[in-house]
N, C-alpha and C positions, 0 to 999 in steps of 0.2 A: 517270172518277168519276161516280157516280150522285148523285141528290139527297140521299139519306140521308147519304152521306159528307160532302158539302159542308155540309149542315145541322149535322152533328155537330161538325165542325171549326170551323164558324162560331160555334157556342155556346161551344166551348172557348176559341177566340181572343177572343171577346167578354168572357168572364169574366177572361181574362188581361189584356186591355187595361183592364178596369175596375179591377183590383187593382194594376196597375203604378204608378200615381201615388202609391199609399199606401206603396210601398217607397222607402227612402232612397237606397240605393246601386245602382249598375249591376250589381254582383255578385249581389245578392239578386234583381234582376229576371231576370238570366240563369239563376240557379238555379231560380227559379219557372217560367221558360219551359221549361227542360229537364225538370223534374219533371212539369209539366202535359203536355208532349208525350209523355213515356214512359207516363204514366197513360192518356192518350187513346188512344195506339196499342195499349196492352194491353187496354183495356176495349172497344174498338170491336167486335171479334168477338163478345163476350158480349152486348153491347147489341143488335147486329144479330140474333143468334139469339133473343133474347127477343121482338123485334118481329116477325120474319119467321116 
């Protein structure tokens, strides 16, 4: 992994950790984590192409 990938996922995980206490049930936290991971994995190639 290069620094771009580490930084990208650090931002995504930081936002996820910030919003997790606001959710009430563990199911909602799991659903938010799954959606965030899918969006992050899908968006990473597009973001990288815009920067590089």
